[in-house]
N, C-alpha and C positions, 0 to 999 in steps of 0.2 A: 708920663713915664712909659718907656717902651717895654719894660718888663715888669708887669704887676703879678700878683699872686695867681690870678686867673690864668694868665699865659703860662706861668710855671706849671700849674696843675695840668694844663692841657698838654704840655710837653712831656711831663712825667707820665701821664695817662697813656699817651701814644707810644712812647719808647720804653717806659719802665714796665714793671709787672703790675703796678697799681697806681692810683693817683698820689699816694703817699710814699711811693718808692723813690726816694731822693738819693739813695746811696749806690744804686747799681751803676755799673760802668756805662751801660747804654744810655741811661737817663742823664748822667753827668756829661757825656760826650754830646748828646743832643742839645743840652742847655748851653754848653760852650760854643757849639756850632751856631746857635741862634745869636748869641752875644757877639761872636766873631763877625758874623754877617752884618750886624748892626754897626759895629765899630768900623768895619771896612767902608761902609757907606758914609759914615761920619767923616772919615779921613779923606775920602775923595773930595769932599767940600772944604775941609779944614786941614790942608796938608801941613800946616805949621804947628799943629797940636801935638807936641812931642810927648806929653804925658800920656795921652791916649794911645799914641803909637807904641810906647813902651808897654802899656797895659795889654795891648793887642798882641805884641810879641810874646809876652809871658803867658797869655791865655792860649795861644797857639801851641806853645811848648807843653803846657799842662795837658791839652787835648791829645797831643802827640804821644805823651807818656802813657795816658790812659788807653789809647788805641794800641800801643805797643804791648801793654799788659794784656789786653784782650786778645791780641794776635797770638801771644805765647800761651795763653790760658785755654782759649777755645776758638779755633780758626773759623768754625761755621758761624758762630755768633758775630765774629768780626766782619766776615763777608756780608752777612745780612745787614749789619749796621751801616757799613760803608755804602751798600746799595740803597738802603732806605734814606740816608742823609744826602746821597749824591756826591760823596767825596771820592777822591782819587779816580778821576776820569780817564 
């Protein structure tokens, strides 16, 4: 499995405030980004997997909503997160 509990804990530790901080916007966006990258690679090999394509589209929308919330709430945290994850080049 590509995303086990150890990998989730690593993501939450790096981007959240602690290893158990699963609710902060930064940790949720980081987890979505990891999953989006994995699904993108999967779809490059399996372009007819329409269920995964739909899930990817929904996930990108959820991440976008969280980023929009963070942008409106605290622009400095938004900019730091974008830079750390390498989004919006």
